[in-house]
N, CA, C and O atoms as CSV, one atom per row, in Angstrom:
chain,resi,resn,atom,element,x,y,z
A,1,MET,N,N,-94.978,48.913,-6.371
A,1,MET,CA,C,-93.711,48.303,-5.239
A,1,MET,C,C,-94.685,47.127,-4.320
A,1,MET,O,O,-95.874,47.311,-4.057
A,2,ASN,N,N,-93.953,46.002,-3.946
A,2,ASN,CA,C,-94.690,45.212,-3.830
A,2,ASN,C,C,-95.428,45.110,-2.507
A,2,ASN,O,O,-94.875,45.635,-1.540
A,3,LYS,N,N,-96.266,44.680,-2.376
A,3,LYS,CA,C,-97.104,44.233,-1.033
A,3,LYS,C,C,-96.366,43.273,-0.261
A,3,LYS,O,O,-95.919,42.309,-0.881
A,4,LYS,N,N,-96.179,43.343,0.829
A,4,LYS,CA,C,-95.246,42.482,1.868
A,4,LYS,C,C,-96.528,41.560,3.144
A,4,LYS,O,O,-97.402,42.306,3.584
A,5,ASP,N,N,-96.547,40.746,3.412
A,5,ASP,CA,C,-96.741,40.280,4.222
A,5,ASP,C,C,-96.348,39.597,5.499
A,5,ASP,O,O,-95.438,38.773,5.585
A,6,TYR,N,N,-97.066,39.983,6.424
A,6,TYR,CA,C,-96.565,39.909,8.161
A,6,TYR,C,C,-96.878,38.548,8.828
A,6,TYR,O,O,-98.002,38.504,9.328
A,7,ASN,N,N,-96.450,37.909,8.894
A,7,ASN,CA,C,-96.655,36.673,9.913
A,7,ASN,C,C,-96.743,36.713,11.357
A,7,ASN,O,O,-95.654,36.710,11.930
A,8,VAL,N,N,-97.985,36.757,12.224
A,8,VAL,CA,C,-97.520,37.211,13.370
A,8,VAL,C,C,-98.153,36.337,14.584
A,8,VAL,O,O,-99.289,36.641,14.951
A,9,ILE,N,N,-97.565,35.407,15.143
A,9,ILE,CA,C,-97.675,34.590,16.213
A,9,ILE,C,C,-98.806,35.366,17.423
A,9,ILE,O,O,-98.199,36.210,18.082
A,10,TRP,N,N,-99.897,35.266,17.710
A,10,TRP,CA,C,-100.780,36.079,18.422
A,10,TRP,C,C,-101.509,35.154,19.585
A,10,TRP,O,O,-102.336,34.257,19.424
A,11,ILE,N,N,-100.844,35.743,20.999
A,11,ILE,CA,C,-100.956,35.067,22.257
A,11,ILE,C,C,-102.109,35.949,23.050
A,11,ILE,O,O,-101.724,36.965,23.630
A,12,ASP,N,N,-103.533,35.589,23.094
A,12,ASP,CA,C,-104.833,36.170,23.687
A,12,ASP,C,C,-105.778,35.484,24.131
A,12,ASP,O,O,-106.337,34.853,23.234
A,13,ASP,N,N,-106.232,35.321,25.207
A,13,ASP,CA,C,-107.239,34.275,25.206
A,13,ASP,C,C,-108.991,34.794,24.786
A,13,ASP,O,O,-110.036,34.154,24.904
A,14,GLU,N,N,-108.747,36.193,24.272
A,14,GLU,CA,C,-110.274,36.292,23.827
A,14,GLU,C,C,-109.589,36.530,22.394
A,14,GLU,O,O,-109.728,37.740,22.216
A,15,TRP,N,N,-109.150,36.180,21.665
A,15,TRP,CA,C,-108.998,36.329,20.006
A,15,TRP,C,C,-110.024,36.491,19.070
A,15,TRP,O,O,-110.229,37.170,18.064
A,16,ASP,N,N,-111.005,35.043,20.203
A,16,ASP,CA,C,-112.202,35.256,18.517
A,16,ASP,C,C,-113.418,35.866,18.944
A,16,ASP,O,O,-114.490,35.559,18.420
A,17,LYS,N,N,-113.317,36.822,19.982
A,17,LYS,CA,C,-114.106,38.112,20.276
A,17,LYS,C,C,-113.884,39.498,19.860
A,17,LYS,O,O,-114.452,40.559,20.122
A,18,MET,N,N,-112.726,39.115,19.020
A,18,MET,CA,C,-111.824,40.604,18.287
A,18,MET,C,C,-111.708,40.560,16.913
A,18,MET,O,O,-110.664,40.724,16.280
A,19,THR,N,N,-112.828,40.329,16.457
A,19,THR,CA,C,-113.244,40.348,14.794
A,19,THR,C,C,-112.663,41.499,14.206
A,19,THR,O,O,-111.654,41.442,13.503
A,20,GLU,N,N,-113.646,43.180,14.639
A,20,GLU,CA,C,-112.413,43.889,14.023
A,20,GLU,C,C,-111.173,43.845,14.154
A,20,GLU,O,O,-110.631,44.044,13.067
A,21,PHE,N,N,-110.588,43.708,14.828
A,21,PHE,CA,C,-109.454,43.698,15.198
A,21,PHE,C,C,-108.561,42.843,13.894
A,21,PHE,O,O,-107.792,43.228,13.013
A,22,LYS,N,N,-109.056,41.643,14.253
A,22,LYS,CA,C,-108.286,40.922,13.236
A,22,LYS,C,C,-108.480,41.205,11.951
A,22,LYS,O,O,-107.574,40.919,11.168
A,23,ASP,N,N,-109.880,41.919,11.380
A,23,ASP,CA,C,-110.115,42.497,9.997
A,23,ASP,C,C,-109.177,43.365,9.504
A,23,ASP,O,O,-108.772,43.515,8.351
A,24,GLU,N,N,-108.826,44.023,10.724
A,24,GLU,CA,C,-108.000,45.580,10.418
A,24,GLU,C,C,-106.435,45.093,10.008
A,24,GLU,O,O,-105.654,45.744,9.313
A,25,CYS,N,N,-106.169,43.695,10.661
A,25,CYS,CA,C,-104.754,43.136,10.414
A,25,CYS,C,C,-104.825,42.313,8.697
A,25,CYS,O,O,-103.950,42.081,7.862
A,26,GLU,N,N,-106.020,42.106,8.731
A,26,GLU,CA,C,-106.015,41.060,7.487
A,26,GLU,C,C,-105.822,42.341,6.596
A,26,GLU,O,O,-104.884,42.197,5.812
A,27,ASP,N,N,-106.457,43.552,6.506
A,27,ASP,CA,C,-106.520,44.300,5.460
A,27,ASP,C,C,-105.143,45.205,5.576
A,27,ASP,O,O,-104.994,46.054,4.698
A,28,LEU,N,N,-103.966,45.069,6.753
A,28,LEU,CA,C,-102.778,45.314,6.281
A,28,LEU,C,C,-101.966,44.404,5.761
A,28,LEU,O,O,-101.090,44.641,4.929
A,29,ARG,N,N,-102.225,43.365,6.223
A,29,ARG,CA,C,-101.529,42.030,5.356
A,29,ARG,C,C,-100.817,41.511,6.637
A,29,ARG,O,O,-99.863,40.758,6.439
A,30,ILE,N,N,-101.142,41.802,7.913
A,30,ILE,CA,C,-100.628,41.463,8.734
A,30,ILE,C,C,-101.186,39.726,9.483
A,30,ILE,O,O,-101.953,39.887,10.433
A,31,HIS,N,N,-101.011,38.862,9.292
A,31,HIS,CA,C,-101.356,37.699,8.956
A,31,HIS,C,C,-101.351,37.143,10.451
A,31,HIS,O,O,-100.254,36.789,10.882
A,32,LEU,N,N,-102.598,37.013,11.389
A,32,LEU,CA,C,-102.370,36.713,12.982
A,32,LEU,C,C,-102.898,34.701,13.342
A,32,LEU,O,O,-104.023,34.204,13.396
A,33,GLN,N,N,-101.785,34.177,13.479
A,33,GLN,CA,C,-102.153,33.094,14.591
A,33,GLN,C,C,-102.528,33.295,15.389
A,33,GLN,O,O,-101.703,33.920,16.056
A,34,PRO,N,N,-103.801,33.104,16.114
A,34,PRO,CA,C,-103.982,33.107,17.294
A,34,PRO,C,C,-103.699,31.749,18.200
A,34,PRO,O,O,-103.832,30.705,17.561
A,35,TYR,N,N,-103.310,31.599,19.659
A,35,TYR,CA,C,-102.902,31.074,20.599
A,35,TYR,C,C,-104.114,31.384,21.644
A,35,TYR,O,O,-104.698,32.462,21.533
A,36,SER,N,N,-104.447,30.591,22.512
A,36,SER,CA,C,-104.891,31.067,23.554
A,36,SER,C,C,-104.480,30.839,24.791
A,36,SER,O,O,-105.160,31.179,25.759
A,37,TYR,N,N,-103.020,30.080,24.929
A,37,TYR,CA,C,-102.523,30.204,25.761
A,37,TYR,C,C,-100.835,30.255,25.737
A,37,TYR,O,O,-100.586,29.479,24.814
A,38,GLN,N,N,-99.599,30.724,26.226
A,38,GLN,CA,C,-98.267,31.063,25.670
A,38,GLN,C,C,-97.423,29.600,25.363
A,38,GLN,O,O,-96.432,29.768,24.652
A,39,LYS,N,N,-97.747,27.817,25.918
A,39,LYS,CA,C,-97.147,27.255,25.994
A,39,LYS,C,C,-97.334,26.688,24.588
A,39,LYS,O,O,-96.276,26.431,24.014
A,40,ALA,N,N,-98.603,26.408,23.829
A,40,ALA,CA,C,-98.920,26.490,22.700
A,40,ALA,C,C,-98.421,26.994,21.621
A,40,ALA,O,O,-98.224,26.361,20.584
A,41,ALA,N,N,-98.102,28.580,21.866
A,41,ALA,CA,C,-97.491,29.768,20.656
A,41,ALA,C,C,-95.641,29.159,20.681
A,41,ALA,O,O,-94.782,28.922,19.833
A,42,MET,N,N,-95.711,29.131,21.666
A,42,MET,CA,C,-93.923,28.681,21.653
A,42,MET,C,C,-93.719,27.535,21.577
A,42,MET,O,O,-92.572,27.233,21.905
A,43,GLU,N,N,-94.414,26.642,21.247
A,43,GLU,CA,C,-94.038,25.345,21.022
A,43,GLU,C,C,-93.948,25.525,19.221
A,43,GLU,O,O,-93.041,25.050,18.537
A,44,GLU,N,N,-95.069,26.287,18.717
A,44,GLU,CA,C,-95.245,26.632,17.210
A,44,GLU,C,C,-94.554,27.145,17.281
A,44,GLU,O,O,-94.092,26.987,16.151
A,45,LEU,N,N,-93.498,28.209,18.051
A,45,LEU,CA,C,-91.998,29.047,17.426
A,45,LEU,C,C,-90.970,28.035,16.881
A,45,LEU,O,O,-90.333,27.758,15.865
A,46,TYR,N,N,-91.221,27.572,18.395
A,46,TYR,CA,C,-90.265,26.451,18.615
A,46,TYR,C,C,-90.152,25.336,16.979
A,46,TYR,O,O,-89.179,25.438,16.232
A,47,LYS,N,N,-90.988,24.633,16.773
A,47,LYS,CA,C,-91.047,23.829,15.559
A,47,LYS,C,C,-90.719,24.656,14.256
A,47,LYS,O,O,-89.949,24.189,13.417
A,48,HIS,N,N,-91.249,25.759,14.114
A,48,HIS,CA,C,-91.124,26.481,12.905
A,48,HIS,C,C,-90.706,28.059,13.021
A,48,HIS,O,O,-91.572,28.886,12.734
A,49,PRO,N,N,-89.504,28.476,13.401
A,49,PRO,CA,C,-89.142,29.744,13.833
A,49,PRO,C,C,-88.780,30.317,12.610
A,49,PRO,O,O,-88.106,31.339,12.740
A,50,ASN,N,N,-89.065,29.909,11.251
A,50,ASN,CA,C,-88.702,30.981,10.189
A,50,ASN,C,C,-89.663,30.963,9.408
A,50,ASN,O,O,-89.640,30.859,8.182
A,51,SER,N,N,-90.710,31.085,10.238
A,51,SER,CA,C,-92.097,31.088,9.769
A,51,SER,C,C,-92.728,32.281,10.182
A,51,SER,O,O,-93.817,32.656,9.746
A,52,TRP,N,N,-92.189,32.756,10.849
A,52,TRP,CA,C,-93.141,33.991,11.791
A,52,TRP,C,C,-91.938,34.947,11.860
A,52,TRP,O,O,-90.777,34.600,11.642
A,53,ASP,N,N,-92.454,36.540,12.278
A,53,ASP,CA,C,-91.898,37.966,11.606
A,53,ASP,C,C,-92.133,38.447,12.766
A,53,ASP,O,O,-91.322,39.309,13.105
A,54,ALA,N,N,-93.302,38.106,13.831
A,54,ALA,CA,C,-93.349,38.875,15.160
A,54,ALA,C,C,-93.861,38.505,16.281
A,54,ALA,O,O,-94.534,37.992,15.387
A,55,VAL,N,N,-94.342,38.161,17.535
A,55,VAL,CA,C,-95.117,37.756,18.637
A,55,VAL,C,C,-96.123,38.932,18.693
A,55,VAL,O,O,-95.418,39.918,18.482
A,56,LEU,N,N,-97.110,39.252,18.826
A,56,LEU,CA,C,-98.006,39.895,19.465
A,56,LEU,C,C,-98.677,39.273,20.526
A,56,LEU,O,O,-99.276,38.225,20.285
A,57,LEU,N,N,-98.681,39.935,22.143
A,57,LEU,CA,C,-99.181,39.084,23.362
A,57,LEU,C,C,-99.934,40.071,23.806
A,57,LEU,O,O,-99.821,41.288,23.666
A,58,ASP,N,N,-100.880,39.286,24.472
A,58,ASP,CA,C,-101.970,39.956,25.302
A,58,ASP,C,C,-101.590,40.818,26.766
A,58,ASP,O,O,-100.371,40.655,26.708
A,59,GLY,N,N,-101.739,41.383,27.659
A,59,GLY,CA,C,-100.881,41.756,28.806
A,59,GLY,C,C,-100.802,40.715,29.902
A,59,GLY,O,O,-99.905,40.668,30.744
A,60,GLU,N,N,-102.191,39.591,29.778
A,60,GLU,CA,C,-102.306,38.812,30.649
A,60,GLU,C,C,-102.891,37.748,29.999
A,60,GLU,O,O,-104.007,37.748,29.480
A,61,ILE,N,N,-101.990,36.712,30.052
A,61,ILE,CA,C,-102.598,35.373,29.163
A,61,ILE,C,C,-102.332,33.909,29.914
A,61,ILE,O,O,-101.780,33.717,30.997
A,62,LYS,N,N,-102.768,33.169,29.207
A,62,LYS,CA,C,-102.852,31.523,29.908
A,62,LYS,C,C,-101.698,30.944,29.480
A,62,LYS,O,O,-101.183,30.978,28.362
A,63,ASP,N,N,-101.210,30.204,30.866
A,63,ASP,CA,C,-99.445,30.071,30.856
A,63,ASP,C,C,-99.840,28.266,29.652
A,63,ASP,O,O,-99.603,28.342,28.446
A,64,LYS,N,N,-100.191,27.417,30.028
A,64,LYS,CA,C,-99.754,26.193,29.596
A,64,LYS,C,C,-101.397,25.574,28.866
A,64,LYS,O,O,-101.512,25.064,27.752
A,65,SER,N,N,-102.574,25.824,29.921
A,65,SER,CA,C,-104.031,25.379,28.989
A,65,SER,C,C,-105.049,26.335,29.078
A,65,SER,O,O,-105.083,27.110,30.034
A,66,GLU,N,N,-105.919,26.363,28.141
A,66,GLU,CA,C,-107.637,26.746,27.988
A,66,GLU,C,C,-107.736,26.516,29.135
A,66,GLU,O,O,-108.085,27.672,29.376
A,67,HIS,N,N,-107.751,25.857,30.518
A,67,HIS,CA,C,-108.665,25.877,31.910
A,67,HIS,C,C,-107.601,27.376,32.949
A,67,HIS,O,O,-107.875,27.616,34.125
A,68,GLU,N,N,-106.849,27.895,32.436
A,68,GLU,CA,C,-106.266,28.130,33.400
A,68,GLU,C,C,-107.098,29.900,33.346
A,68,GLU,O,O,-107.854,30.251,32.440
A,69,GLU,N,N,-106.688,30.799,34.579
A,69,GLU,CA,C,-106.879,31.947,34.496
A,69,GLU,C,C,-105.709,32.640,33.715
A,69,GLU,O,O,-104.521,32.360,33.876
A,70,PRO,N,N,-106.200,33.585,32.847
A,70,PRO,CA,C,-105.079,34.699,32.174
A,70,PRO,C,C,-104.249,35.285,33.554
A,70,PRO,O,O,-104.631,35.453,34.712
A,71,SER,N,N,-102.904,35.522,32.866
A,71,SER,CA,C,-101.896,36.458,33.961
A,71,SER,C,C,-100.622,36.752,33.588
A,71,SER,O,O,-100.049,36.232,32.631
A,72,THR,N,N,-100.065,37.747,34.471
A,72,THR,CA,C,-98.989,38.230,34.162
A,72,THR,C,C,-97.909,37.163,33.904
A,72,THR,O,O,-97.007,37.233,33.069
A,73,LYS,N,N,-98.226,35.897,34.998
A,73,LYS,CA,C,-97.296,34.532,34.733
A,73,LYS,C,C,-97.058,34.277,33.588
A,73,LYS,O,O,-95.889,34.187,33.215
A,74,GLY,N,N,-98.043,34.106,32.786
A,74,GLY,CA,C,-98.017,33.355,31.628
A,74,GLY,C,C,-97.385,34.339,30.295
A,74,GLY,O,O,-96.839,33.993,29.248
A,75,LEU,N,N,-97.723,35.705,30.845
A,75,LEU,CA,C,-96.735,36.175,29.893
A,75,LEU,C,C,-95.263,36.532,30.099
A,75,LEU,O,O,-94.395,36.675,29.237
A,76,LEU,N,N,-95.203,36.603,30.934
A,76,LEU,CA,C,-93.487,37.172,32.149
A,76,LEU,C,C,-92.839,35.591,30.961
A,76,LEU,O,O,-91.985,35.746,30.088
A,77,LYS,N,N,-93.516,34.242,31.273
A,77,LYS,CA,C,-93.166,33.060,30.741
A,77,LYS,C,C,-92.684,33.202,29.534
A,77,LYS,O,O,-91.673,32.699,29.044
A,78,ALA,N,N,-93.728,34.162,28.918
A,78,ALA,CA,C,-93.584,33.912,26.820
A,78,ALA,C,C,-92.689,34.819,26.472
A,78,ALA,O,O,-92.261,34.698,25.324
A,79,LEU,N,N,-92.115,36.018,27.345
A,79,LEU,CA,C,-91.315,36.937,26.991
A,79,LEU,C,C,-90.025,35.937,27.033
A,79,LEU,O,O,-89.447,35.488,26.043
A,80,MET,N,N,-89.660,35.653,28.596
A,80,MET,CA,C,-88.303,35.115,28.775
A,80,MET,C,C,-87.940,33.950,27.656
A,80,MET,O,O,-86.946,34.041,26.935
A,81,TYR,N,N,-88.885,32.826,27.601
A,81,TYR,CA,C,-88.262,32.289,26.529
A,81,TYR,C,C,-87.978,32.876,24.618
A,81,TYR,O,O,-87.287,32.380,23.729
A,82,LEU,N,N,-88.939,34.188,24.639
A,82,LEU,CA,C,-88.448,34.584,23.527
A,82,LEU,C,C,-87.023,35.623,23.672
A,82,LEU,O,O,-86.335,35.996,22.722
A,83,ALA,N,N,-86.862,35.872,24.744
A,83,ALA,CA,C,-85.360,36.444,25.231
A,83,ALA,C,C,-84.480,35.629,24.718
A,83,ALA,O,O,-83.574,35.906,23.931
A,84,GLU,N,N,-84.812,34.424,25.260
A,84,GLU,CA,C,-83.592,33.172,25.444
A,84,GLU,C,C,-83.373,32.518,24.311
A,84,GLU,O,O,-82.227,32.314,23.910
A,85,LYS,N,N,-84.539,32.080,23.608
A,85,LYS,CA,C,-84.182,31.395,21.846
A,85,LYS,C,C,-84.921,31.933,20.604
A,85,LYS,O,O,-84.985,31.408,19.492
A,86,HIS,N,N,-85.605,33.392,21.140
A,86,HIS,CA,C,-85.868,33.663,19.775
A,86,HIS,C,C,-85.873,35.181,20.192
A,86,HIS,O,O,-86.826,35.802,20.663
A,87,LYS,N,N,-84.492,35.690,19.895
A,87,LYS,CA,C,-83.947,37.588,20.269
A,87,LYS,C,C,-84.195,38.013,19.064
A,87,LYS,O,O,-84.536,39.193,18.977
A,88,HIS,N,N,-84.146,37.583,18.397
A,88,HIS,CA,C,-84.214,38.397,16.760
A,88,HIS,C,C,-85.772,38.500,16.288
A,88,HIS,O,O,-86.054,38.843,15.140
A,89,ILE,N,N,-86.803,38.164,17.300
A,89,ILE,CA,C,-88.109,38.467,16.673
A,89,ILE,C,C,-88.943,39.140,17.936
A,89,ILE,O,O,-89.214,38.771,19.079
A,90,PRO,N,N,-89.198,40.270,17.171
A,90,PRO,CA,C,-89.659,41.307,17.844
A,90,PRO,C,C,-91.216,40.972,18.330
A,90,PRO,O,O,-92.070,40.309,17.742
A,91,ARG,N,N,-91.289,41.691,19.658
A,91,ARG,CA,C,-92.386,41.164,19.980
A,91,ARG,C,C,-93.360,42.448,20.527
A,91,ARG,O,O,-92.866,43.575,20.575
A,92,PHE,N,N,-94.316,42.291,20.806
A,92,PHE,CA,C,-95.399,43.484,21.154
A,92,PHE,C,C,-96.272,43.125,22.052
A,92,PHE,O,O,-96.789,42.011,22.138
A,93,ILE,N,N,-96.504,44.252,22.893
A,93,ILE,CA,C,-97.805,43.991,23.894
A,93,ILE,C,C,-99.169,44.789,23.612
A,93,ILE,O,O,-99.230,45.972,23.277
A,94,SER,N,N,-100.129,44.016,23.788
A,94,SER,CA,C,-101.368,45.091,23.490
A,94,SER,C,C,-102.255,44.086,24.378
A,94,SER,O,O,-102.402,42.870,24.250
A,95,THR,N,N,-102.917,45.164,25.518
A,95,THR,CA,C,-103.374,45.132,26.400
A,95,THR,C,C,-104.552,46.107,26.687
A,95,THR,O,O,-104.655,47.282,26.332
A,96,GLY,N,N,-105.398,45.365,27.396
A,96,GLY,CA,C,-106.833,46.149,28.072
A,96,GLY,C,C,-106.380,47.020,29.260
A,96,GLY,O,O,-107.122,47.935,29.616
A,97,LYS,N,N,-105.402,46.836,29.794
A,97,LYS,CA,C,-105.155,46.386,31.403
A,97,LYS,C,C,-104.073,47.829,31.747
A,97,LYS,O,O,-102.919,47.557,31.413
A,98,ASP,N,N,-104.178,48.925,32.191
A,98,ASP,CA,C,-103.225,50.096,32.208
A,98,ASP,C,C,-102.095,49.553,33.207
A,98,ASP,O,O,-100.924,49.928,33.252
A,99,LYS,N,N,-102.710,48.601,33.980
A,99,LYS,CA,C,-101.411,48.442,34.973
A,99,LYS,C,C,-100.478,47.342,34.863
A,99,LYS,O,O,-99.587,47.020,35.649
A,100,VAL,N,N,-100.998,46.545,33.194
A,100,VAL,CA,C,-99.525,46.132,32.647
A,100,VAL,C,C,-98.639,46.820,32.566
A,100,VAL,O,O,-97.484,46.633,32.950
A,101,LYS,N,N,-99.347,48.177,31.767
A,101,LYS,CA,C,-98.367,49.111,31.075
A,101,LYS,C,C,-97.314,49.829,32.384
A,101,LYS,O,O,-96.175,50.269,32.229
A,102,ASP,N,N,-98.087,49.774,33.617
A,102,ASP,CA,C,-97.055,50.398,34.666
A,102,ASP,C,C,-95.802,49.313,35.555
A,102,ASP,O,O,-95.073,49.539,36.521
A,103,ASN,N,N,-95.986,48.198,34.756
A,103,ASN,CA,C,-95.607,47.069,35.944
A,103,ASN,C,C,-93.972,47.088,34.814
A,103,ASN,O,O,-93.770,46.822,33.630
A,104,GLU,N,N,-93.141,47.525,35.900
A,104,GLU,CA,C,-91.858,47.551,36.246
A,104,GLU,C,C,-91.076,46.954,35.813
A,104,GLU,O,O,-90.023,47.435,35.396
A,105,MET,N,N,-91.552,44.977,35.775
A,105,MET,CA,C,-90.336,44.110,34.713
A,105,MET,C,C,-91.120,44.220,33.376
A,105,MET,O,O,-90.993,43.349,32.516
A,106,LEU,N,N,-91.643,44.915,33.267
A,106,LEU,CA,C,-92.236,45.199,31.689
A,106,LEU,C,C,-91.853,46.789,31.277
A,106,LEU,O,O,-92.541,47.517,30.561
A,107,LYS,N,N,-90.754,47.086,31.828
A,107,LYS,CA,C,-90.683,48.410,31.171
A,107,LYS,C,C,-89.984,48.540,29.769
A,107,LYS,O,O,-90.225,49.459,28.987
A,108,ASP,N,N,-89.109,47.539,29.540
A,108,ASP,CA,C,-88.682,47.471,28.226
A,108,ASP,C,C,-89.300,47.273,27.286
A,108,ASP,O,O,-89.043,47.840,26.224
A,109,GLU,N,N,-90.266,46.428,27.425
A,109,GLU,CA,C,-91.405,46.100,26.317
A,109,GLU,C,C,-92.014,46.966,25.709
A,109,GLU,O,O,-92.279,47.956,26.391
A,110,ARG,N,N,-92.572,46.992,23.961
A,110,ARG,CA,C,-93.285,47.684,23.600
A,110,ARG,C,C,-94.960,47.115,23.884
A,110,ARG,O,O,-95.606,46.096,23.638
A,111,ILE,N,N,-95.216,48.576,24.617
A,111,ILE,CA,C,-96.812,47.780,25.169
A,111,ILE,C,C,-97.806,48.895,24.784
A,111,ILE,O,O,-97.572,50.095,24.933
A,112,TYR,N,N,-99.078,48.313,24.212
A,112,TYR,CA,C,-100.047,49.317,23.864
A,112,TYR,C,C,-101.129,49.278,24.220
A,112,TYR,O,O,-101.481,48.204,24.709
A,113,ILE,N,N,-101.841,50.058,24.171
A,113,ILE,CA,C,-103.623,50.160,24.708
A,113,ILE,C,C,-104.372,49.490,23.910
A,113,ILE,O,O,-104.563,50.276,22.983
A,114,LYS,N,N,-105.096,48.225,23.605
A,114,LYS,CA,C,-106.380,48.175,22.946
A,114,LYS,C,C,-106.869,48.777,22.727
A,114,LYS,O,O,-107.013,49.527,23.693
A,115,ASP,N,N,-107.623,49.236,21.548
A,115,ASP,CA,C,-108.135,49.458,20.854
A,115,ASP,C,C,-107.699,51.430,20.796
A,115,ASP,O,O,-107.762,51.955,19.684
A,116,ILE,N,N,-107.426,52.033,21.624
A,116,ILE,CA,C,-106.715,53.057,21.649
A,116,ILE,C,C,-105.529,53.330,20.917
A,116,ILE,O,O,-105.494,54.262,20.114
A,117,ASP,N,N,-104.585,52.614,21.123
A,117,ASP,CA,C,-103.215,52.260,20.423
A,117,ASP,C,C,-102.897,51.482,19.160
A,117,ASP,O,O,-101.781,51.056,18.860
A,118,ASP,N,N,-103.967,51.353,18.486
A,118,ASP,CA,C,-104.218,49.772,17.776
A,118,ASP,C,C,-103.203,50.377,16.004
A,118,ASP,O,O,-102.486,49.559,15.429
A,119,GLU,N,N,-103.284,51.076,15.739
A,119,GLU,CA,C,-102.897,52.010,14.649
A,119,GLU,C,C,-101.370,52.472,14.460
A,119,GLU,O,O,-100.690,52.445,13.434
A,120,LYS,N,N,-100.987,52.962,15.923
A,120,LYS,CA,C,-99.590,52.980,16.469
A,120,LYS,C,C,-99.273,51.336,16.071
A,120,LYS,O,O,-98.625,50.922,15.110
A,121,LEU,N,N,-99.927,50.586,17.098
A,121,LEU,CA,C,-99.227,49.140,17.143
A,121,LEU,C,C,-99.358,48.470,15.566
A,121,LEU,O,O,-98.330,47.818,15.386
A,122,PHE,N,N,-100.015,48.413,14.674
A,122,PHE,CA,C,-100.185,48.405,13.428
A,122,PHE,C,C,-98.795,48.639,12.296
A,122,PHE,O,O,-98.344,47.885,11.433
A,123,ASP,N,N,-98.272,50.364,12.849
A,123,ASP,CA,C,-97.572,50.566,11.751
A,123,ASP,C,C,-96.207,49.748,12.713
A,123,ASP,O,O,-95.568,48.828,12.203
A,124,ASP,N,N,-96.027,50.062,13.593
A,124,ASP,CA,C,-95.011,49.434,14.192
A,124,ASP,C,C,-94.641,48.036,14.051
A,124,ASP,O,O,-93.445,47.817,13.859
A,125,ILE,N,N,-95.325,47.185,14.101
A,125,ILE,CA,C,-94.984,46.051,13.481
A,125,ILE,C,C,-94.690,46.400,12.715
A,125,ILE,O,O,-93.549,46.788,12.969
A,126,LYS,N,N,-94.973,46.664,11.446
A,126,LYS,CA,C,-95.030,46.566,9.995
A,126,LYS,C,C,-93.199,47.543,9.873
A,126,LYS,O,O,-92.292,47.347,9.064
A,127,ASN,N,N,-93.268,48.416,10.879
A,127,ASN,CA,C,-92.122,49.181,10.367
A,127,ASN,C,C,-90.783,48.392,10.988
A,127,ASN,O,O,-89.718,48.314,10.375
A,128,THR,N,N,-91.051,47.760,12.455
A,128,THR,CA,C,-90.569,47.044,12.947
A,128,THR,C,C,-89.524,46.339,11.987
A,128,THR,O,O,-88.364,46.656,11.724
A,129,ILE,N,N,-90.508,45.006,11.433
A,129,ILE,CA,C,-90.334,44.166,10.564
A,129,ILE,C,C,-89.495,44.157,9.335
A,129,ILE,O,O,-88.670,43.278,9.087
A,130,ASP,N,N,-89.753,45.193,8.572
A,130,ASP,CA,C,-89.105,45.886,7.530
A,130,ASP,C,C,-87.950,46.380,7.877
A,130,ASP,O,O,-87.422,47.081,7.014
A,131,ASN,N,N,-87.394,46.247,8.840
A,131,ASN,CA,C,-86.117,47.048,9.226
A,131,ASN,C,C,-84.918,46.394,9.460
A,131,ASN,O,O,-83.719,46.603,9.273
A,132,ILE,N,N,-85.877,45.235,10.093
A,132,ILE,CA,C,-85.136,44.240,10.137
A,132,ILE,C,C,-84.026,43.100,9.479
A,132,ILE,O,O,-84.519,42.057,9.051
A,133,GLU,N,N,-82.784,43.251,9.407
A,133,GLU,CA,C,-81.965,42.521,8.455
A,133,GLU,C,C,-82.343,41.333,7.509
A,133,GLU,O,O,-82.076,41.166,6.319
A,134,ARG,N,N,-82.925,40.689,8.243
A,134,ARG,CA,C,-82.928,38.978,8.112
A,134,ARG,C,C,-84.572,39.300,7.364
A,134,ARG,O,O,-84.967,38.341,6.701
A,135,PHE,N,N,-85.372,40.307,7.396
A,135,PHE,CA,C,-86.604,40.168,6.637
A,135,PHE,C,C,-86.871,40.969,5.674
A,135,PHE,O,O,-87.957,40.974,5.094
A,136,LYS,N,N,-85.555,42.008,5.305
A,136,LYS,CA,C,-86.143,42.908,4.000
A,136,LYS,C,C,-85.568,42.048,3.114
A,136,LYS,O,O,-85.030,42.745,2.254
A,137,VAL,N,N,-85.370,40.653,2.832
A,137,VAL,CA,C,-85.280,40.028,1.728
A,137,VAL,C,C,-85.894,39.407,1.543
A,137,VAL,O,O,-85.597,38.745,0.549
A,138,LYS,N,N,-87.248,39.015,2.234
A,138,LYS,CA,C,-88.540,38.822,2.355
A,138,LYS,C,C,-89.503,39.275,1.484
A,138,LYS,O,O,-90.691,39.034,1.699
């Protein structure tokens, strides 16, 4: 059976500290392209929409620059953009903050707790992408 690669935009201001997570993803052929703030990631998605299979977001992310504090504002802006312009691309939220999981505005999102739900996140990313008609040919 052919092993499939999964290309995922990853928005997390601390991505460079998450070596074990990145290594696990690579072992599973989930290739992460990290961004520290949502605007840069959404610009990449806009320029190359067919290059990406999914978007992985932190629960609190920077909005427009490296110099901001991460917050749910950046997350919500990214989710609104994805819902409006890229509905076909699955999105996943992986957070270290329990309060994000309880946020009423995020009740319809797939939310995973870092380190605790990583295996489920990896499985869900792969299974979700595998079951999208557009990606079955890939």
